[in-house]
BAMI-288760 format. One record per residue (C-alpha): residue in one letter; x, y, z. Coordinates in steps of 0.25 Angstrom, whole numbers, padded with zeros to 4 digits, always signed. Layout:
# BAMI-288760
AXYZ;...
END
This chain:
# BAMI-288760
M-0054-0154-0030;Y-0062-0162-0020;H-0057-0175-0026;Y-0043-0170-0027;L-0043-0167-0012;R-0051-0180-0008;N-0041-0188-0016;R-0029-0180-0010;R-0034-0184+0004;N-0036-0199+0000;Q-0022-0200-0006;R-0010-0204+0004;H-0001-0194-0004;F-0005-0181-0010;P-0008-0180-0024;F+0003-0168-0025;P+0016-0174-0019;F+0020-0159-0017;I+0010-0157-0006;E+0015-0169+0002;N+0029-0166+0001;F+0029-0151+0000;L+0039-0144+0009;P+0042-0129+0008;T+0055-0128+0001;K+0066-0120+0007;H+0071-0108+0001;C+0083-0111-0008;N+0096-0103-0004;W+0097-0097-0018;P+0106-0084-0020;F+0098-0072-0018;S+0085-0079-0014;T+0086-0074+0001;F+0071-0072+0002;T+0058-0077-0004;V+0048-0068-0011;Q+0034-0072-0006;T+0024-0074-0018;P+0014-0064-0015;N+0000-0070-0014;A+0004-0084-0017;N-0001-0087-0003;P-0011-0076+0002;N-0010-0081+0016;F+0005-0079+0017;E+0010-0093+0017;A+0024-0094+0013;V+0027-0102+0001;P+0042-0103-0003;S+0043-0095-0016;N+0054-0104-0021;F+0046-0117-0020;H+0042-0124-0033;A+0032-0135-0035;H+0041-0141-0046;S+0056-0140-0047;P+0060-0126-0046;Q+0070-0119-0054;R+0080-0111-0046;P+0077-0097-0050;N+0088-0087-0054;L+0086-0076-0043;L+0097-0067-0048;S+0094-0059-0061;T+0106-0058-0070;H+0102-0044-0074;N+0106-0031-0067;L+0094-0022-0066;T+0098-0007-0068;S+0084-0001-0068;T+0079+0004-0054;H+0064+0001-0058;P+0059-0012-0061;A+0049-0007-0072;A+0060-0006-0082;P+0073-0013-0078;S+0086-0013-0087;L+0093-0026-0087;D+0108-0027-0087;K+0118-0038-0083;S+0119-0040-0068;P+0132-0036-0062;P+0140-0046-0054;F+0136-0047-0040;D+0143-0051-0027;Q+0138-0055-0013;N+0136-0041-0009;S+0127-0039-0022;L+0119-0051-0017;N+0117-0046-0004;D+0112-0033-0009;I+0102-0040-0018;I+0097-0048-0006;S+0096-0036+0003;S+0089-0028-0008;N+0079-0039-0010;K+0075-0040+0005;I+0074-0025+0005;I+0064-0025-0008;T+0056-0037-0001;S+0055-0029+0012;Y+0050-0016+0004;I+0040-0025-0004;R+0035-0031+0008;S+0032-0017+0015;G+0025-0013+0002;D+0036-0003-0002;L+0037-0006-0016;S+0044+0007-0020;S+0056+0005-0010;A+0057-0010-0015;L+0058-0005-0029;R+0068+0005-0026;V+0077-0006-0020;F+0074-0015-0032;G+0078-0004-0042;N+0092-0001-0035;M+0096-0016-0036;T+0106-0019-0046;V+0104-0034-0046;K+0091-0040-0043;T+0087-0055-0040;T+0074-0062-0044;V+0070-0060-0029;T+0072-0045-0031;W+0062-0045-0042;N+0053-0054-0035;A+0052-0045-0023;M+0049-0033-0031;L+0039-0040-0040;A+0032-0045-0027;G+0031-0031-0022;Y+0024-0026-0035;S+0015-0038-0037;R+0009-0037-0023;K+0007-0022-0024;P-0007-0019-0030;G-0007-0011-0043;K+0007-0015-0046;L+0005-0028-0055;T+0010-0021-0067;E+0023-0017-0061;A+0024-0031-0055;Q+0022-0037-0069;K+0033-0028-0075;L+0042-0031-0064;F+0040-0046-0066;D+0043-0045-0081;Q+0056-0039-0078;I+0061-0050-0068;P+0074-0056-0075;E+0072-0069-0070;K+0059-0073-0064;D+0057-0084-0054;T+0044-0092-0049;V+0043-0082-0038;S+0042-0070-0048;Y+0031-0076-0055;N+0024-0080-0042;I+0025-0066-0037;M+0019-0060-0051;L+0008-0071-0050;A+0004-0066-0036;G+0004-0051-0041;Y-0005-0055-0053;V-0014-0063-0042;Q-0015-0050-0034;N-0017-0040-0044;S-0022-0046-0056;D-0034-0055-0061;M-0032-0070-0060;E-0032-0072-0076;T-0019-0064-0076;V-0014-0072-0065;W-0017-0085-0071;S-0010-0081-0084;F+0003-0077-0076;F+0002-0090-0068;N+0002-0098-0081;S+0014-0091-0087;M+0023-0093-0075;P+0034-0102-0079;S+0035-0109-0066;K+0025-0110-0055;D+0028-0114-0040;I+0018-0117-0029;A+0017-0102-0026;S+0012-0099-0040;W+0001-0109-0039;N-0003-0104-0024;T-0003-0089-0030;M-0013-0093-0041;I-0022-0101-0031;S-0021-0090-0021;G-0025-0080-0032;F-0037-0088-0037;A-0041-0091-0023;Q-0041-0076-0019;K-0050-0072-0030;G-0060-0083-0027;A-0057-0092-0039;M-0055-0105-0032;A-0059-0114-0043;K-0047-0109-0050;A-0038-0109-0038;R-0043-0124-0036;E-0039-0127-0050;L-0025-0122-0048;F-0024-0129-0035;L-0027-0142-0041;A-0017-0139-0053;M-0006-0135-0043;P+0006-0144-0043;A+0009-0143-0028;K+0002-0136-0017;N+0006-0131-0003;S-0001-0124+0008;V-0003-0111+0001;T-0010-0118-0009;W-0020-0125+0000;S-0022-0112+0008;A-0025-0104-0005;M-0036-0114-0009;I-0042-0115+0005;S-0042-0099+0007;G-0048-0097-0006;Y-0060-0107-0004;V-0062-0101+0010;E-0062-0086+0003;C-0073-0090-0007;G-0081-0097+0003;A-0079-0112-0001;L-0077-0116+0013;E-0079-0131+0009;L-0068-0132-0001;A-0059-0124+0008;E-0061-0135+0018;E-0058-0146+0008;F-0045-0139+0004;F-0041-0137+0019;E-0044-0152+0022;F-0035-0157+0010;A-0024-0146+0011;A-0010-0153+0012;V-0005-0142+0020;K-0014-0133+0029;S-0007-0120+0031;V-0012-0110+0041;V-0018-0102+0030;A-0027-0114+0026;W-0031-0116+0040;T-0034-0101+0042;A-0042-0100+0029;M-0051-0111+0033;I-0053-0106+0047;S-0057-0092+0040;G-0066-0099+0031;Y-0073-0107+0042;L-0075-0093+0050;K-0080-0086+0037;F-0091-0096+0035;G-0094-0096+0050;K-0089-0110+0053;I-0082-0106+0066;K-0081-0120+0072;K-0073-0125+0060;A-0064-0113+0060;E-0061-0115+0075;R-0058-0130+0073;L-0048-0126+0062;F-0042-0116+0071;K-0040-0125+0082;E-0034-0136+0073;M-0025-0126+0065;P-0010-0130+0068;V-0005-0116+0065;K-0012-0103+0066;N-0008-0089+0062;L-0013-0075+0064;V-0022-0076+0052;T-0029-0089+0058;W-0031-0082+0071;N-0037-0069+0064;A-0046-0079+0055;M-0052-0084+0068;I-0053-0070+0075;A-0060-0064+0063;G-0069-0076+0061;Y-0074-0077+0075;V-0077-0062+0074;E-0084-0063+0060;N-0093-0074+0065;C-0098-0066+0077;R-0089-0073+0087;A-0080-0061+0090;E-0078-0066+0105;D-0072-0078+0099;G-0063-0070+0090;L-0058-0061+0102;K-0055-0074+0110;I-0047-0080+0098;F-0040-0067+0097;R-0035-0068+0111;I-0030-0082+0110;M-0022-0077+0098;L-0015-0067+0106;R-0013-0077+0117;Y-0005-0085+0106;G+0003-0073+0104;I-0002-0071+0090;R-0001-0056+0086;P-0014-0051+0079;N-0014-0042+0067;H-0024-0032+0062;S-0033-0043+0057;S-0034-0050+0070;L-0036-0036+0077;S-0048-0032+0067;S-0055-0045+0070;V-0053-0044+0085;L-0058-0029+0085;L-0070-0033+0077;G-0073-0044+0087;C-0071-0033+0098;S-0081-0024+0090;E-0092-0035+0089;L-0090-0038+0104;S-0088-0024+0108;A-0076-0029+0115;L-0070-0015+0118;Q-0060-0020+0128;L-0054-0030+0119;G-0054-0020+0107;K-0046-0011+0116;Q-0036-0022+0119;V-0034-0025+0104;H-0032-0010+0102;Q-0021-0011+0113;L-0015-0023+0105;V-0015-0015+0092;C-0008-0003+0098;K+0003-0013+0103;S+0005-0020+0090;L+0010-0016+0076;L-0005-0014+0072;R-0007-0001+0080;D-0006+0007+0066;D-0013-0003+0058;T-0025+0003+0051;T-0033-0010+0051;A-0031-0012+0066;C-0034+0002+0069;T-0047+0001+0061;S-0051-0011+0068;L-0049-0004+0082;I-0057+0008+0077;S-0069-0001+0073;M-0068-0009+0086;Y-0069+0004+0095;C-0081+0009+0086;K-0088-0004+0087;C-0086-0004+0103;G-0091+0010+0104;V-0078+0017+0107;L-0079+0028+0096;D-0069+0037+0102;D-0058+0027+0102;A-0061+0023+0088;W-0060+0037+0084;K-0047+0039+0091;L-0041+0026+0084;F-0046+0031+0071;L-0038+0044+0073;E-0026+0036+0077;T-0026+0027+0065;K-0014+0032+0056;S-0019+0025+0043;K-0034+0025+0041;D-0040+0017+0029;I-0055+0016+0025;V-0057+0005+0035;S-0052+0014+0047;W-0062+0026+0042;N-0073+0017+0040;A-0072+0011+0054;M-0072+0025+0061;I-0084+0030+0052;S-0092+0017+0055;G-0088+0019+0070;Y-0094+0033+0070;A-0106+0028+0062;Q-0109+0016+0072;H-0109+0026+0084;G-0118+0036+0077;A-0108+0046+0075;G-0113+0049+0061;E-0107+0063+0059;K-0093+0058+0064;A-0094+0046+0054;L-0098+0055+0042;H-0087+0065+0046;L-0076+0054+0046;F-0081+0049+0033;E-0079+0063+0027;E-0065+0063+0033;M-0062+0050+0027;R-0066+0055+0013;G-0056+0067+0016;E-0045+0058+0019;G-0047+0052+0005;I-0052+0039+0009;K-0063+0033+0000;P-0075+0027+0008;D-0079+0013+0005;W-0092+0006+0007;I-0089+0003+0022;T-0087+0018+0024;F-0101+0021+0018;V-0107+0011+0027;A-0102+0018+0039;V-0106+0032+0033;L-0120+0027+0031;L-0120+0021+0045;A-0116+0034+0051;C-0127+0041+0043;N-0137+0030+0048;H-0134+0031+0063;A-0134+0047+0063;G-0147+0048+0055;L-0140+0055+0044;V-0149+0050+0033;D-0147+0061+0022;I-0131+0060+0024;G-0132+0045+0023;V-0140+0045+0010;R-0130+0054+0004;Y-0118+0046+0008;F-0125+0034+0003;D-0128+0041-0011;S-0113+0046-0012;M-0107+0031-0010;V-0107+0028-0025;K-0107+0042-0031;D-0095+0048-0023;Y-0088+0036-0018;G-0091+0024-0027;V-0096+0015-0016;E-0107+0006-0020;P-0118+0005-0009;R-0118-0009-0002;P-0129-0016+0006;D-0123-0010+0019;H-0125+0004+0014;Y-0139+0002+0009;T-0142-0004+0024;C-0136+0008+0030;M-0145+0017+0021;V-0158+0009+0024;D-0154+0011+0039;L-0151+0026+0037;L-0165+0028+0030;G-0173+0018+0039;R-0168+0024+0052;A-0172+0038+0047;G-0186+0033+0044;K-0184+0033+0030;L-0189+0019+0028;V-0195+0020+0014;E-0182+0026+0009;A-0174+0015+0015;V-0183+0004+0008;D-0181+0012-0005;L-0166+0011-0004;I-0167-0004-0002;K-0175-0005-0014;K-0165+0003-0022;M-0153-0006-0017;P-0144-0011-0029;F-0144-0025-0022;K-0153-0034-0015;P-0155-0029-0001;H-0149-0038+0010;S-0156-0041+0024;A-0149-0030+0031;I-0156-0019+0023;F-0170-0024+0027;G-0165-0027+0041;T-0161-0012+0042;L-0174-0007+0036;L-0181-0016+0046;G-0174-0009+0058;A-0178+0004+0052;C-0193+0000+0051;R-0192-0005+0066;I-0187+0009+0070;H-0198+0016+0063;K-0209+0006+0065;N-0212+0004+0050;L-0219-0009+0049;E-0221-0010+0034;L-0206-0008+0031;A-0202-0017+0042;E-0210-0028+0037;F-0204-0025+0023;A-0190-0025+0028;A-0192-0037+0037;Q-0197-0046+0025;N-0186-0042+0017;L-0176-0045+0027;L-0181-0059+0031;N-0182-0062+0016;L-0167-0060+0015;D-0164-0066+0029;P-0175-0074+0035;Q-0167-0077+0047;S-0165-0062+0051;A-0169-0061+0065;A-0168-0046+0064;G-0179-0046+0053;Y-0189-0052+0062;V-0185-0045+0075;Q-0185-0031+0068;L-0199-0034+0062;A-0204-0039+0075;N-0198-0026+0082;V-0206-0017+0072;Y-0219-0025+0075;A-0216-0024+0090;A-0214-0009+0090;T-0228-0008+0084;N-0234-0018+0093;K-0237-0028+0082;W-0234-0040+0092;D-0241-0050+0083;H-0232-0047+0072;V-0220-0048+0082;A-0225-0062+0085;R-0226-0065+0071;V-0212-0061+0068;R-0207-0069+0080;R-0214-0081+0076;S-0208-0080+0062;M-0194-0079+0068;K-0197-0092+0076;D-0202-0099+0064;N-0190-0095+0055;K-0180-0099+0067;V-0175-0084+0067;V-0168-0081+0080;K-0167-0067+0085;T-0153-0062+0089;P-0154-0059+0104;G-0150-0045+0108;Y-0139-0043+0117;S-0129-0032+0123;W-0115-0033+0128;I-0106-0024+0136;E-0091-0026+0138;I-0085-0025+0152;K-0071-0027+0155;N-0069-0036+0143;T-0081-0045+0146;V-0093-0044+0137;H-0107-0044+0145;E-0118-0048+0136;F-0133-0045+0139;R-0146-0050+0133;S-0159-0044+0135;G-0165-0049+0148;D-0152-0055+0151;R-0152-0065+0163;V-0137-0070+0163;H-0128-0058+0166;P-0122-0060+0179;E-0124-0045+0183;L-0139-0045+0178;A-0144-0042+0192;S-0136-0029+0192;I-0140-0026+0178;H-0155-0027+0181;E-0153-0018+0193;K-0146-0008+0185;L-0157-0008+0174;N-0168-0006+0184;E-0161+0005+0190;L-0159+0012+0176;E-0173+0009+0172;K-0179+0017+0184;K-0169+0029+0181;M-0172+0029+0166;K-0187+0030+0168;L-0185+0041+0178;A-0177+0048+0167;G-0188+0046+0157;Y-0185+0032+0150;V-0197+0025+0145;P-0194+0011+0139;D-0197+0009+0124;L-0206-0003+0125;E-0206-0004+0110;S-0192-0009+0111;A-0197-0021+0119;L-0202-0030+0108;H-0210-0040+0116;D-0225-0041+0117;V-0225-0039+0133;G-0229-0029+0143;E-0223-0015+0145;E-0216-0019+0158;Q-0210-0031+0153;K-0206-0023+0141;E-0199-0013+0149;Q-0191-0025+0157;L-0187-0031+0143;L-0181-0018+0139;L-0174-0015+0152;W-0167-0029+0150;H-0162-0026+0136;S-0148-0031+0133;E-0142-0017+0131;K-0148-0012+0144;L-0142-0023+0152;A-0129-0021+0146;I-0129-0006+0149;A-0133-0008+0163;F-0122-0018+0165;G-0113-0008+0160;L-0118+0003+0169;I-0114-0006+0181;V-0100-0011+0177;V-0094+0000+0167;P-0088+0011+0174;Y-0094+0025+0174;G-0088+0033+0163;T-0086+0021+0154;P-0095+0020+0143;I-0104+0007+0143;R-0103+0000+0129;V-0115-0010+0126;F-0117-0018+0113;K-0129-0024+0108;N-0131-0034+0097;L-0145-0028+0092;R-0150-0014+0090;V-0153-0007+0103;C-0168-0005+0106;G-0175+0008+0108;D-0178+0006+0123;C-0163+0003+0126;H-0158+0015+0118;R-0167+0024+0126;A-0164+0018+0139;I-0149+0019+0137;K-0150+0034+0134;Y-0156+0035+0148;I-0146+0026+0155;S-0134+0034+0149;A-0140+0046+0155;I-0144+0040+0169;E-0130+0033+0170;R-0122+0044+0164;R-0115+0033+0156;E-0111+0032+0141;I-0117+0020+0135;I-0113+0015+0121;L-0122+0004+0115;R-0119-0003+0101;D-0130-0010+0095;T-0131-0016+0081;V-0134-0003+0075;R-0124+0008+0081;F-0118+0013+0094;H-0126+0021+0104;H-0119+0030+0113;F-0128+0034+0125;M-0124+0045+0134;G-0132+0055+0143;G-0145+0050+0138;C-0142+0051+0123;C-0138+0041+0112;S-0128+0044+0101;C-0138+0039+0091;G-0148+0050+0094;D-0159+0039+0095;Y-0156+0036+0080;W-0153+0022+0078;
END
């Protein structure tokens, strides 16, 4: 392949003259050929290929059957002589064909069949339209085969539609056999085969067809590039993209998606900038790519640019944007997107509504999420999972489990994600026995095989409850090799319960699997620090330095009037720092009068008590909350977000602050949401 491409570059003319000279042929004005039936799946990226184009000299198809079909059902037609027809009959045929096509496009196969059955004269276009309806519909391949066999005079489009039906609903051996039996093949036939093999990851076979193909167009190159991107062969995708005779918007978008998929953001940005024409899919790829690469802020920026260009987003755009809002806890932008959805055709779209539910849950506005859930007309399993997960993340375990049972009552079968949410709900609510029962019922009652995520939830559930030995036993019984998150979860539980022996066991296994895991070193050091083993802490920190492992710095943020304010522990850069420190000093005095005693074990440094108290007072979440108390109007909840688990001292202090200031404070850390009000936390001090 490389030599073919290299030689092609060095030649002045293309080895296939067709590529150099190709221009899309115009549709011929043949009788009854008033519209084109697109070949389904010939181009999965919706590039139009003229259905009547042939690589070689095509024979003009006979579009009007010479037989009259008296049967009203295509399964068993009886064939008679066609009656003579005039211009009115011709108009009736054209009109009926359009109606059938309209029904097929809307997915109403029954109505299309009714019109088809009432037609006394049918053209090949009529048959092809019905065939496309059957071949596209899952589970209708047998009916499509029967209909195909009864077409009086099949043309290349008929064969292409049937070929695409086999690609979509059968194995590639059957597809290959049908392809070889076709009396004539056009460029769409070859593209359908190449796309089929590419979609199934059989790129060697796709390349073999590509090389044998007598002529290629932009769809061909796009299928190969997309296929290599999907199977992870980015270098081969780049090679094909470089040598592509015609680079369609699909090819450009596929390469951009590939670069973003593998974290090559600079290359994706360069291509995006150079791209001559962009479509909505291209913009969506950039937005989603930024969000997936932990650059949600850039994703939201490019979304705003897209809107300024007048490009209307679809549910895919909004899903990525709302995920970005969730990661940044950008509630105000999320609300603006909600307004955009309400004013668009997506207001009743299940995917868009589910994305909004998830956004509100992750931004700490559970009431709005629940209201939207109730208003969603058509709920799928993803909608239910989003709401159950929302309740679980907020510690409302009983509500989550009640909703799970309600979902079952609606006849919706839970999937593996549902059970992650259910186990998480049991975990945060401390419902150990119920969680174990749900875990045991997954295979027995629902046929859902436990995945690593389920075992991680169970280890966390048992570990938080102090059942560390049971947690280790469960890890040893896992049907697959434990992954690093399992031991990270066990290590966190050991830190809570100060179990040095199992902490060292968990840390050793974690670092064996992931030597660069900063969490493994930090958690182990925290266990040592909590038991005043400062020499062990120093040893762990030296090991981190020797292995060039960098600890993720802790920070918190709060959104004020569409602006995100970020704080780090001991922050020295925020412009309102003087006012924040003054507020914290004032709060510290009031808290101590109310009975607050700093939890010095949370200050993981070998320094004096007074210095430890100062370090604790300037933790990032306290700085963010103090700023919120200054600028957020009374009566409005203060929403703070942290990239690490909230420490014990901050959790204790925030309870006092909520009572002293009479404010609702919502804090989201990496584990869950904490709702503080009146001196209490929704977690019940169990987190």
